[in-house]
TORVO-168982 format. One record per residue (C-alpha): residue number from 1; residue in one letter; z, x, y. Coordinates in steps of 0.5 Angstrom, whole numbers, plus 500, padded with zeros to 3 digits. Layout:
N
   num   residu    up   east   north
   NUM        A     Z      X       Y
...
//
This chain:
222
   num   residu    up   east   north
     1        M   500    500     500
     2        I   502    506     505
     3        F   496    509     503
     4        Q   491    503     504
     5        S   495    502     511
     6        M   494    510     513
     7        S   486    509     511
     8        K   486    503     515
     9        N   489    506     521
    10        S   484    512     520
    11        L   478    508     520
    12        L   480    504     526
    13        L   482    511     530
    14        A   475    514     528
    15        L   472    507     530
    16        F   475    508     537
    17        A   473    515     538
    18        L   466    514     536
    19        I   466    508     541
    20        T   469    512     546
    21        A   465    518     545
    22        L   459    513     546
    23        I   461    510     552
    24        L   463    517     555
    25        A   456    520     553
    26        S   452    514     556
    27        T   457    514     563
    28        D   455    522     563
    29        R   447    520     562
    30        V   448    515     568
    31        T   451    520     572
    32        E   447    525     571
    33        D   441    521     572
    34        R   444    519     579
    35        I   445    526     581
    36        A   438    528     579
    37        E   436    522     583
    38        S   440    524     589
    39        E   438    531     589
    40        R   431    529     589
    41        L   432    524     595
    42        A   435    529     598
    43        A   430    534     597
    44        Q   424    529     599
    45        K   428    528     605
    46        A   428    535     607
    47        L   421    536     606
    48        F   419    529     610
    49        E   423    532     616
    50        I   418    538     616
    51        V   411    534     614
    52        P   412    526     615
    53        L   409    521     612
    54        A   404    520     617
    55        R   401    527     616
    56        H   401    527     608
    57        N   400    522     603
    58        N   401    526     596
    59        D   407    527     593
    60        L   411    533     596
    61        L   415    534     590
    62        V   410    535     585
    63        D   404    538     588
    64        L   406    545     587
    65        Q   404    552     587
    66        P   408    558     584
    67        I   409    564     589
    68        P   406    570     586
    69        E   412    575     584
    70        Q   409    580     589
    71        Y   412    576     595
    72        W   419    574     592
    73        L   422    580     595
    74        A   420    578     602
    75        L   422    571     601
    76        G   429    573     598
    77        L   427    569     592
    78        D   430    573     586
    79        N   427    568     580
    80        G   421    566     584
    81        G   419    559     587
    82        D   414    554     589
    83        V   410    552     595
    84        H   410    545     596
    85        I   403    543     598
    86        A   402    537     603
    87        R   395    533     603
    88        L   392    528     607
    89        D   387    524     603
    90        D   386    531     599
    91        Q   385    535     605
    92        P   391    541     605
    93        V   395    540     611
    94        A   401    544     610
    95        A   405    549     605
    96        I   413    548     605
    97        V   415    555     603
    98        P   422    556     600
    99        S   425    563     604
   100        I   432    566     604
   101        T   435    571     608
   102        T   441    575     606
   103        D   443    578     613
   104        G   447    572     615
   105        Y   454    573     618
   106        S   457    570     612
   107        G   452    571     606
   108        D   445    568     604
   109        I   442    563     609
   110        A   437    559     605
   111        M   431    555     608
   112        I   425    551     607
   113        V   419    553     612
   114        G   413    549     613
   115        I   407    552     615
   116        N   400    548     617
   117        F   394    551     614
   118        D   392    554     621
   119        G   398    558     621
   120        T   403    555     626
   121        V   410    553     624
   122        A   410    545     622
   123        G   418    546     622
   124        V   424    549     619
   125        R   430    547     616
   126        V   436    551     613
   127        V   438    548     607
   128        D   444    552     605
   129        H   449    557     608
   130        K   456    559     609
   131        E   456    561     617
   132        T   462    560     621
   133        P   463    552     623
   134        G   462    552     631
   135        L   458    558     631
   136        G   453    560     626
   137        D   452    553     623
   138        K   448    551     629
   139        V   442    553     625
   140        E   443    546     622
   141        L   439    540     625
   142        R   445    536     625
   143        K   449    541     629
   144        S   444    543     634
   145        D   436    542     636
   146        W   435    550     636
   147        I   431    550     629
   148        L   426    546     633
   149        S   424    551     637
   150        F   420    554     632
   151        N   415    548     631
   152        G   408    550     633
   153        K   410    558     633
   154        S   406    563     629
   155        L   405    570     628
   156        N   401    571     635
   157        N   405    566     639
   158        P   409    570     640
   159        E   407    576     638
   160        I   411    579     632
   161        S   415    584     636
   162        K   418    578     640
   163        W   420    575     634
   164        N   427    576     635
   165        V   433    574     640
   166        K   433    574     647
   167        K   438    579     647
   168        D   434    584     643
   169        R   428    583     648
   170        G   425    577     643
   171        D   423    570     645
   172        F   428    566     642
   173        D   435    564     644
   174        Q   441    566     640
   175        F   448    562     640
   176        T   454    563     645
   177        G   458    568     641
   178        A   454    569     635
   179        T   447    573     635
   180        I   447    575     627
   181        T   446    568     624
   182        P   440    566     629
   183        K   437    573     628
   184        A   437    573     621
   185        V   433    566     621
   186        I   428    568     626
   187        H   427    575     622
   188        Q   426    571     616
   189        I   421    566     619
   190        A   417    571     621
   191        K   417    574     614
   192        T   415    567     611
   193        L   409    567     616
   194        E   407    574     614
   195        Y   407    572     607
   196        F   403    565     608
   197        E   398    569     612
   198        K   397    574     606
   199        D   397    568     600
   200        R   393    563     604
   201        E   387    565     601
   202        R   389    564     594
   203        L   393    558     596
   204        L   386    555     598
   205        S   383    557     593
   206        A   388    554     588
   207        L   387    548     592
   208        N   379    548     591
   209        F   378    549     598
   210        S   375    555     601
   211        D   378    560     606
   212        N   376    556     613
   213        P   382    556     618
   214        S   379    550     621
   215        L   381    546     615
   216        G   389    547     617
   217        E   387    546     625
   218        Q   383    539     623
   219        A   389    536     619
   220        Y   394    538     624
   221        N   390    535     629
   222        E   389    528     625
//
């Protein structure tokens, strides 16, 4: 009798454990899916801030071109990355490039740099950093509009020697009490523009377009 009771209890406990495990697995899967969807929407939001829907009609999250390993060091990418391509009616509009500088005051500053195919900056957003609140965190758009000062700039406007803070005879503002952070971002954006200039022909070739500067200019003006 005691043995039967113990067996029954063991079966009930095993059944309870199984049901609990199934519930937890189901909850974990739902949570993972929600987290993945939240991350996808956050990434999409950042991309849309740089190239809004009015300028493209493709899926920026899946229209990708891998970055050749020879450019990883300049872009601060240890394990590579992908360029997001923006197209309007299949015409290339802009490339959005991941880029990381290790020269921040408090460590790495990760950003995405949107570059129109005419070589001008479509927009820049800092996506991760550990800079000092109230000082270096002004690289974030929600803290300051400083990051918008790069829109429309290129390697020729200003010339490369002017891609620096005004304190160092450059064309860009620094922050009050913080020079290292803006300088690091400015230099990395310039490096990203240099990368794009070198890789632009390959990107256009991969997109089945010839290296025609008017493509980017036309798409930018539409």
